[in-house]
C-alpha positions as CSV (number, residue, x, y, z in Angstrom):
1,M,13.8,17.0,-13.9
2,T,13.0,15.8,-10.4
3,A,9.9,13.7,-10.3
4,L,7.4,12.6,-7.6
5,S,9.5,9.6,-6.7
6,V,12.5,11.8,-5.7
7,L,10.3,14.2,-3.7
8,L,8.7,11.3,-1.8
9,A,12.1,9.9,-0.9
10,G,12.5,12.6,1.8
11,C,9.0,12.3,3.1
12,G,8.6,8.7,4.3
13,A,8.5,6.8,1.0
14,S,12.0,5.3,1.5
15,S,13.9,3.9,4.5
16,G,16.4,6.8,4.5
17,R,16.1,9.5,7.1
18,S,14.8,12.9,5.9
19,K,15.8,16.4,6.8
20,P,13.3,17.9,9.2
21,S,11.1,20.5,7.6
22,E,10.9,24.0,9.0
23,V,8.1,24.5,11.5
24,R,5.8,26.9,9.7
25,Q,2.3,28.0,10.9
26,V,-0.2,29.5,8.4
27,L,-1.3,33.0,9.1
28,V,-5.0,33.2,9.0
29,P,-6.3,36.7,8.1
30,P,-9.6,38.0,9.7
31,P,-12.5,36.8,7.6
32,V,-14.1,39.1,5.1
33,A,-16.6,36.5,4.1
34,P,-16.9,32.8,4.8
35,R,-14.9,30.7,2.3
36,A,-13.5,27.3,1.7
37,A,-9.8,26.4,2.4
38,L,-8.9,25.8,-1.2
39,P,-9.8,27.8,-4.2
40,G,-12.1,25.9,-6.7
41,P,-11.0,24.8,-10.1
42,E,-11.1,27.4,-12.9
43,K,-14.4,27.9,-14.7
44,A,-14.6,26.0,-17.9
45,P,-15.6,27.6,-21.2
46,A,-19.1,27.3,-22.6
47,I,-20.0,23.9,-24.2
48,E,-22.5,22.7,-26.8
49,L,-24.5,20.1,-24.9
50,F,-23.9,16.5,-26.1
51,S,-21.4,17.4,-28.7
52,M,-18.2,15.5,-29.1
53,P,-15.3,17.7,-27.7
54,P,-12.4,18.1,-30.1
55,A,-9.1,16.3,-29.5
56,E,-6.7,18.3,-27.4
57,D,-3.0,18.7,-28.0
58,P,-0.5,19.1,-25.2
59,A,2.2,20.3,-27.8
60,P,1.6,24.0,-27.5
61,D,1.8,23.8,-23.7
62,L,4.9,21.7,-23.9
63,S,6.5,24.4,-26.0
64,R,5.6,27.0,-23.5
65,C,7.1,24.8,-20.8
66,E,10.3,24.4,-22.7
67,R,10.6,28.1,-22.9
68,G,10.4,28.4,-19.2
69,D,6.7,29.1,-18.8
70,L,5.8,27.1,-15.8
71,D,2.1,27.5,-16.3
72,G,2.6,25.7,-19.6
73,C,4.1,22.8,-17.8
74,R,1.2,22.7,-15.5
75,A,-1.3,22.9,-18.3
76,A,0.5,20.1,-20.2
77,G,0.5,18.0,-17.1
78,A,-3.2,18.4,-16.7
79,L,-3.8,17.3,-20.4
80,F,-1.8,14.1,-19.9
81,L,-4.2,13.3,-17.0
82,H,-7.4,14.7,-18.4
83,G,-7.2,15.6,-22.0
84,F,-9.6,14.5,-24.6
85,G,-7.8,12.5,-27.3
86,V,-4.7,12.4,-25.2
87,A,-4.0,9.0,-23.7
88,E,-3.2,9.2,-20.0
89,D,0.6,9.4,-19.3
90,A,1.0,9.8,-15.6
91,S,4.7,9.7,-15.7
92,R,4.9,12.7,-18.0
93,A,2.3,14.5,-15.9
94,D,4.3,13.7,-12.8
95,A,7.4,15.3,-14.3
96,L,5.6,18.3,-15.7
97,Y,3.7,19.2,-12.5
98,T,6.8,18.6,-10.4
99,K,8.9,20.9,-12.7
100,A,6.2,23.7,-12.3
101,C,5.8,23.1,-8.6
102,Q,9.5,23.2,-7.9
103,G,9.7,26.4,-9.9
104,K,7.3,28.0,-7.5
105,N,4.1,27.6,-9.5
106,T,2.0,27.0,-6.5
107,K,-1.1,26.3,-8.4
108,A,0.7,23.3,-9.9
109,C,1.6,22.2,-6.4
110,M,-2.0,22.5,-5.2
111,D,-3.6,21.0,-8.3
112,F,-1.2,18.0,-8.2
113,A,-2.0,17.4,-4.6
114,G,-5.6,16.8,-5.6
115,E,-4.8,14.3,-8.4
116,S,-3.8,11.4,-6.2
117,Y,-7.4,10.1,-5.6
118,H,-7.8,9.3,-9.3
119,L,-6.7,5.8,-10.4
120,H,-3.8,7.2,-12.4
121,D,-1.0,4.8,-13.3
122,W,1.7,6.7,-11.2
123,P,5.3,5.7,-11.7
124,I,5.6,5.3,-7.9
125,K,3.0,3.8,-5.7
126,A,2.6,6.0,-2.6
127,T,-0.4,6.6,-0.4
128,E,-2.8,9.4,-1.3
129,A,-2.2,11.1,2.0
130,L,1.6,11.2,1.5
131,V,1.4,12.5,-2.0
132,E,-1.0,15.3,-1.1
133,A,1.0,16.3,1.9
134,V,4.3,16.5,-0.2
135,H,2.7,18.8,-2.6
136,H,1.0,20.9,0.0
137,K,4.3,21.2,1.8
138,M,6.0,22.5,-1.5
139,A,3.2,25.0,-2.0
140,C,3.7,26.2,1.6
141,E,7.4,26.5,1.2
142,H,6.8,28.7,-1.9
143,G,4.6,31.0,0.2
144,E,1.2,29.7,-0.6
145,Q,-0.7,30.1,2.7
146,Q,-3.5,27.7,1.5
147,G,-0.7,25.1,1.0
148,C,0.3,25.6,4.7
149,L,-3.2,25.2,5.9
150,A,-3.8,22.1,3.7
151,L,-0.6,20.5,5.0
152,A,-1.6,21.1,8.6
153,L,-5.1,19.6,7.9
154,D,-3.4,16.6,6.2
155,V,-1.3,16.0,9.3
156,L,-4.3,16.3,11.6
157,R,-6.3,13.8,9.5
158,H,-3.6,11.2,9.1
159,P,-1.3,11.5,12.2
160,E,0.2,8.0,11.9
161,E,0.6,7.9,8.1
162,L,2.2,11.3,8.1
163,N,4.3,10.9,11.3
164,I,7.3,12.3,9.3
165,F,5.8,15.7,10.0
166,R,5.2,15.0,13.7
167,D,8.0,17.2,15.1
168,T,7.6,20.0,12.5
169,V,4.2,20.8,11.1
170,G,2.6,18.5,13.7
171,K,3.5,20.8,16.5
172,T,1.4,23.7,15.1
173,A,-1.2,21.9,13.1
174,Q,-3.9,21.9,15.8
175,K,-3.4,25.7,16.3
176,T,-3.4,26.4,12.6
177,A,-6.7,24.5,12.2
178,E,-8.3,26.2,15.2
179,D,-7.3,29.6,13.9
180,A,-8.6,28.9,10.5
181,C,-11.9,27.5,11.8
182,A,-12.3,30.6,13.9
183,A,-11.9,32.5,10.7
184,S,-14.8,30.6,9.1
185,N,-12.6,28.3,7.1
186,V,-14.9,25.4,6.2
187,A,-12.2,22.8,5.5
188,A,-10.5,23.4,8.9
189,C,-13.9,23.3,10.7
190,S,-14.9,20.1,8.9
191,T,-11.5,18.5,9.8
192,L,-11.8,19.4,13.5
193,M,-15.4,18.1,13.5
194,G,-14.3,14.8,12.1
195,I,-11.4,14.4,14.6
196,A,-13.9,15.2,17.5
197,Q,-16.2,12.6,16.2
198,R,-13.6,9.9,15.9
199,G,-12.5,10.8,19.4
200,E,-16.0,10.6,20.6
201,D,-15.9,14.2,21.9
202,K,-19.5,14.7,21.0
203,S,-20.0,18.1,22.5
204,R,-17.1,19.6,20.6
205,A,-18.2,17.9,17.4
206,E,-21.8,19.3,17.9
207,A,-20.4,22.8,18.6
208,I,-18.4,22.7,15.3
209,A,-21.3,21.3,13.4
210,A,-23.5,24.1,14.6
211,R,-21.0,26.5,13.4
212,L,-20.9,24.9,10.0
213,L,-24.7,24.9,9.8
214,A,-24.7,28.6,10.7
215,L,-22.3,29.3,7.8
216,C,-24.4,27.1,5.5
217,D,-27.6,29.1,6.5
218,A,-25.6,32.3,5.8
219,G,-25.0,31.3,2.2
220,E,-21.6,29.5,2.5
221,M,-22.6,26.4,0.4
222,S,-19.4,24.6,1.0
223,A,-20.3,24.4,4.7
224,C,-23.5,22.5,3.9
225,W,-21.8,19.3,2.8
226,P,-20.1,18.4,6.1
227,V,-23.3,18.6,8.0
228,L,-25.7,17.1,5.4
229,R,-26.0,13.9,7.4
230,Y,-24.6,14.9,10.7
231,P,-26.1,12.8,13.6
232,W,-27.5,15.7,15.8
233,K,-28.0,14.2,19.2
234,D,-30.6,16.8,20.3
235,K,-33.0,16.2,17.3
236,S,-35.5,13.6,16.6
237,P,-35.4,11.2,13.7
238,A,-38.0,13.3,11.9
239,E,-36.2,16.5,12.5
240,K,-33.0,15.0,11.2
241,S,-34.7,13.6,8.1
242,R,-36.3,17.0,7.5
243,M,-32.9,18.9,7.8
244,T,-31.2,16.4,5.6
245,K,-33.9,16.8,2.9
246,E,-33.7,20.6,3.1
247,L,-29.9,20.7,3.0
248,G,-29.9,18.1,0.2
249,V,-32.3,20.1,-2.1
250,K,-30.4,23.4,-1.3
251,L,-27.1,21.8,-2.3
252,C,-28.7,20.3,-5.4
253,K,-30.0,23.6,-6.7
254,F,-26.6,25.1,-6.0
255,S,-24.7,22.3,-7.7
256,Q,-26.9,22.3,-10.8
257,A,-26.5,26.2,-11.2
258,E,-22.7,25.9,-10.6
259,C,-22.3,23.0,-13.0
260,R,-24.3,24.8,-15.8
261,D,-22.1,27.8,-15.2
262,G,-19.0,25.8,-16.1
263,H,-17.8,24.6,-12.6
264,G,-17.2,21.0,-13.5
265,E,-16.4,19.9,-10.0
266,R,-20.1,20.3,-9.1
267,C,-21.5,18.2,-11.9
268,S,-21.3,14.7,-10.4
269,W,-23.2,15.9,-7.4
270,A,-25.7,17.5,-9.6
271,M,-26.1,14.3,-11.6
272,G,-26.8,12.3,-8.5
273,C,-29.3,14.9,-7.3
274,V,-31.5,14.6,-10.3
275,D,-31.4,10.8,-10.5
276,K,-34.5,8.9,-9.4
277,N,-33.0,8.3,-5.9
278,G,-31.6,11.9,-5.5
279,F,-32.8,14.8,-3.5
280,D,-34.2,16.5,-6.6
281,P,-35.3,13.8,-9.2
282,Q,-35.9,15.2,-12.6
283,G,-35.8,12.2,-15.0
284,P,-33.4,10.6,-17.4
285,E,-32.9,13.8,-19.7
286,A,-31.5,15.7,-16.7
287,V,-29.4,12.8,-15.6
288,A,-27.9,12.6,-19.2
289,E,-27.3,16.4,-19.1
290,F,-25.2,16.4,-15.9
291,T,-23.5,13.1,-16.8
292,Y,-22.3,14.9,-20.0
293,R,-21.2,18.0,-18.1
294,A,-19.4,15.8,-15.5
295,C,-17.6,14.1,-18.3
296,V,-16.7,17.0,-20.6
297,V,-16.4,19.9,-18.1
298,G,-15.4,18.1,-15.0
299,R,-13.1,15.6,-16.8
300,E,-14.5,12.7,-14.7
301,F,-13.9,9.8,-17.1
302,K,-16.1,7.5,-15.0
303,R,-18.9,9.7,-16.1
304,C,-17.8,9.5,-19.7
305,E,-18.0,5.7,-19.4
306,E,-21.6,6.1,-18.1
307,L,-22.4,8.7,-20.8
308,A,-21.3,6.2,-23.5
309,D,-23.8,3.7,-22.0
310,L,-26.6,6.3,-22.2
311,F,-25.9,6.9,-25.9
312,E,-25.6,3.1,-26.5
313,R,-29.1,2.5,-24.9
314,G,-30.7,5.8,-25.9
315,N,-31.5,6.5,-22.2
316,G,-32.1,10.3,-21.7
317,V,-30.5,11.0,-25.0
318,P,-31.1,9.8,-28.7
319,K,-29.4,6.6,-29.4
320,D,-26.1,7.4,-31.0
321,P,-23.5,4.5,-31.5
322,E,-20.9,7.0,-32.8
323,K,-21.0,9.1,-29.6
324,A,-21.1,5.9,-27.5
325,A,-17.9,4.7,-29.1
326,F,-16.4,8.2,-28.8
327,F,-17.0,8.6,-25.1
328,D,-16.0,5.0,-24.4
329,M,-12.7,5.6,-26.1
330,A,-12.2,8.8,-24.1
331,A,-12.9,6.9,-20.8
332,C,-10.6,4.0,-22.0
333,Q,-7.7,6.4,-22.5
334,H,-8.0,7.5,-18.9
335,G,-8.2,4.2,-16.9
336,R,-11.7,3.0,-17.3
337,D,-11.3,-0.6,-18.1
338,F,-14.9,-1.4,-18.9
339,S,-14.9,1.2,-21.6
340,C,-11.7,-0.3,-23.1
341,W,-13.4,-3.7,-23.3
342,N,-16.5,-2.1,-24.8
343,T,-14.1,-0.6,-27.4
344,V,-12.5,-4.0,-28.2
345,N,-15.9,-5.6,-28.5
346,R,-17.0,-3.0,-31.0
347,L,-13.9,-3.6,-33.0
348,R,-14.4,-7.4,-33.0
349,K,-18.0,-6.8,-34.3
350,Q,-16.5,-5.0,-37.2
351,G,-14.9,-8.2,-38.5
352,S,-11.3,-9.5,-38.5
353,G,-8.0,-9.0,-40.2
354,P,-4.8,-7.1,-39.6
355,E,-6.2,-3.6,-39.3
356,I,-8.7,-4.7,-36.7
357,D,-6.1,-6.7,-34.9
358,K,-3.7,-3.6,-34.8
359,K,-6.6,-1.4,-33.3
360,I,-7.4,-4.0,-30.7
361,F,-3.7,-4.3,-29.8
362,E,-3.5,-0.5,-29.3
363,V,-6.6,-0.5,-27.0
364,L,-5.2,-3.3,-24.9
365,Q,-1.8,-1.4,-24.6
366,I,-3.8,1.5,-23.1
367,N,-5.7,-0.7,-20.7
368,C,-2.8,-2.9,-19.6
369,R,-1.7,-1.9,-16.0
370,I,0.0,-4.2,-13.6
371,D,-2.2,-3.3,-10.7
372,M,-4.4,-5.7,-8.7
373,R,-7.0,-3.0,-8.0
374,V,-8.8,-3.5,-11.4
375,V,-9.0,-7.0,-12.8
376,G,-9.8,-5.6,-16.3
377,W,-6.4,-4.0,-16.4
378,L,-4.7,-7.3,-15.7
379,R,-6.9,-9.2,-18.2
380,S,-5.9,-6.6,-20.8
381,C,-2.2,-7.4,-20.1
382,E,-3.0,-11.1,-20.5
383,R,-4.7,-10.6,-23.9
384,L,-1.9,-8.3,-24.9
385,A,0.6,-11.0,-24.0
386,E,-1.2,-13.4,-26.3
387,M,-1.0,-11.1,-29.1
388,Y,2.7,-10.7,-28.7
389,E,3.0,-14.4,-28.5
390,T,1.1,-15.0,-31.7
391,G,2.1,-11.9,-33.6
392,R,-1.5,-10.7,-34.1
393,G,-1.8,-7.0,-34.4
394,T,1.9,-6.5,-33.7
395,Q,5.3,-8.0,-34.4
396,K,5.7,-11.4,-32.8
397,D,7.7,-11.1,-29.6
398,V,7.6,-14.2,-27.3
399,E,9.9,-12.7,-24.7
400,K,7.6,-9.7,-24.4
401,A,4.7,-12.0,-23.9
402,V,6.6,-13.8,-21.2
403,E,7.5,-10.5,-19.5
404,L,3.8,-9.7,-19.3
405,F,2.6,-13.1,-18.1
406,K,5.3,-13.0,-15.4
407,A,4.2,-9.5,-14.2
408,V,0.5,-10.6,-14.0
409,C,1.2,-14.1,-12.6
410,P,1.2,-13.0,-8.9
411,Y,-2.4,-11.7,-9.3
412,R,-3.8,-14.1,-12.0
413,E,-3.5,-17.9,-12.2
414,E,-4.1,-17.8,-15.9
415,S,-0.8,-16.0,-16.5
416,C,1.0,-18.5,-14.3
417,D,-0.5,-21.3,-16.4
418,N,0.7,-19.6,-19.5
419,L,4.2,-19.4,-18.1
420,R,4.1,-23.1,-17.4
421,R,2.8,-23.8,-20.9
422,L,5.8,-21.8,-22.4
423,K,8.0,-23.7,-20.0
424,R,9.1,-20.6,-18.2
425,P,9.6,-20.3,-14.4
426,V,6.7,-19.0,-12.3
427,P,7.7,-16.1,-10.0
428,P,8.3,-17.3,-6.4
429,D,5.9,-14.5,-5.1
430,A,3.0,-15.8,-7.2
431,D,-0.1,-16.6,-5.3
432,A,-1.2,-19.1,-7.9
433,P,-0.4,-22.8,-7.2
C-alpha cells in the first residue's frame, strides 16, 4: 500500500527529480447558481444535545476496505483521525486514504487534502500546501474537476512552495482561476482577490471584492466570508464598520442554522458568534450548545477540550465531572495535550497503585509526540520515559527510556540532563548545553 511519503517523493519532498505532470486545465461549466469551489462535508445525523456519543469502531469499515470497497477505506481513515473512542493513528489513516485515493475514490483524495491543517501526527513531515496539492492532483488525474481547480488555486496561492508544478499546472492556473471566478466560483474569486491584494493591485482587488459582495447579497453565503473585513477604499470607517456588522450577523444566523441542521463545519463559527464578543452574543448556554456541536458533529477536538472545561466548571451547562472526563479523554485521543494532562491529573486524584499507574502510562503514550510545536507532547514523552525507567505502570525498560530522552533532548534540556544522569551520550544536535 503506497502511503503519503511515497506520493510526496515525486512532488518536491525529496531531492530526486520528478516526472512532469500532464498540463491539465479544469473545464468550468456555465453557472447554474453561485457555488463554492469544493463540496461541503456530508450532513451529520441528528444528535441528542449534551449526550456522550458512543464509541466508534473502524472494524466494519476496515472489513469493507479489505473486500475492495474503497469508500470503506476512506471511512476507516476518517475514524482513525476523528473517531470517538478511537485513538488517533495518522499512519493508518494515511495508508487507508491513500489506498482509496489511488483507487480513484476522488472523495478520499479531496477529504485527505483538507486534513493537513490538523495537528495530526503524520508519519512524514511535509508542508500543508504540498500535501494538499498532491491529493488535489490525484483527484484531478482521476477526473474530479474540483480537484483540478483546487490544484490550480494551490499553485497560485503558493507559487514558490509548489514550484514543482510551475511548468505544468502553473502554466494554466491563472486562466483556470479566472474562468472559475467568471463562473461565480467563490474560492477562485477569493484566491484572485488575495493575490491582487498582496500584489497591491488595489483596483483589481476591489473589483473582485465587489463581485463577491454581490454574490453574498444574492444569497451565496460562502461569498460573504472573504469580504467580511475587506478594507474598502471608497467607504468611510463608519460605513466599513456597519458593513462588517451586517455581514457578521448575516453569517452568524446562517452558521447557527447550518450547524443545527447537522453541518458540523459551521459550528465553530456559530460558537464564536454567540460568545460575548461575537456578532450575535447570546450567553453561556448558546456558547455551550455550539461548542458541543462543534465537538460532536464537527469533530473539532479543540472544542471537545473546551467543552470538558465547561462541564468541569458548570458554565452554560450543569456541572458534570463524568462528562468533563469523557470529553477530555476524547480530545486527548486526538492530539489535545491539555486534555491529556487533565486526564492524568484526574487519575492521580483517584489515588495510587499499579492500576492507576497503568492508566496514566496509557494516557502518556497517547500524548507523547516528538514534535516541538507542542511542549505538552514533549513533556509527556519525558514522563513516559521516567515510567519506563522505574517500571511504574509498565515493564521496566531503561533502554526505551533512554530512547525517549534522546529523542526529546534536542528540544528539552531536562531530557539531556536525564541522559547525563544515566551516563548516556547527548545527541550532537541537541540545543541544550
